[in-house]
N, C-alpha and C positions, 0 to 999 in steps of 0.2 A: 610548352617545353615539357620534358619528361617529369621534372619535379612537380610542376603544376598538375599534370595528369595524375600522378600518384596521389597528390593531395586531394584532388577531386574524387578519385576512386576511394580513398580512405574516408572522406566525408560521406560519400554515398553508402559505404559499408556501415559506418556508424549510424547513419540515418535509418537504414534498414534494421539494424539490431535494436535501436531504440523503438522503432515501430513494432517489432515483435514483442518487446517488453511491455509497451503500452497495451497491446492486444491482450497480453497475459493479465495485466492489472485491470483492464476494462472487464475481462471475463470474471474476475473476482468481484468487482463492484456491481456488475450487471447481473450476476448470478441470482437466482431466485432466493428469497430469504429462507425458504425451507431447505434448500440444498446447503446454504451457508450454515444454518442452524444444525443440520446433520453433521457437517464437518467439524463444527465447534464441539458438539457433543462427543463425537468420536475421539477428538484430540484430548478432551478432558478425561475421558475414560482411560485412554492410553496413559495419560500422565498420572492419574490418581487412583486407578484401578478400583479398589473397594472402599476408598475413603470418600464416601458419598457426599459428605458435606463439602469437601473440596471440589468434587466433580460439579456439584450444583453451583458453588461459588465461581468456579472458572467459567462455566456456561453463562452465568449471569453477567460477569464482567466482560467476557468476549462479545456477547450479544449486544450489550450496551455500547461497546466500542465500535462494533460493526455499524450500528445505527448512527453513531456519531460520524463515522467515516462517510456514510451515505449523505448525511446532512452537509458535511464539509465539501464533499465532491459536487453537490448540486449547485453550490454558489461560488465555486472556486474560480479564481482568475487563472490565466494561462500559466503564470509562475507557480501558483499554488498547485495546479494540476501536475506540474512537473515534480514538485515536492511530494505530492501524493503518490505518483507513479514510482518515484525512487523509494519511498517508504514501503510500498507494497512489494516491490522487487526485493528489498532487503528482508522484510519481515513476513511476507506471505500471509498466511491465515492467522498470525498472531496479531489480532486487531487492536489489542491494548497497546502493543508496541508500535503498531502502525500509527495510531492516533497520537501517541506520545512523540514519535519522530516528526510527524506533521507539525504539531504544536511547537516543538523545539526549533525546527528549521524555519517555520513561519516567523517566529519571534526573532531568530537570528537575522533573517532577511530584512525584517522591519528595522532592526537596530542598524544594520548595514546601510539601509536606504537613508537613515537619518544622519549619517556621517557626512 
């Protein structure tokens, strides 16, 4: 029927959009550490300009979070990979927020599963 066809088309469109988002997030995770470190450094300089202690602090925290993201991604279940993809889509290169979001959503999912 027409309604079923529209539903299938909408599901297909959603699937394609999600696939594009996953490719974007995979690009972030798969990126070479050097290119990620360069982006982290550039963002810190933009944020803190000549406050060099804060530039260094942000680089340190973002780099630690990036390595944690790689660790989480390497052993992630399919559900956790979706959580990671969503966090990357929401927060981009703000790896401290990506990791925070992953931990928050993983804990919420675990609590939900226990109900």
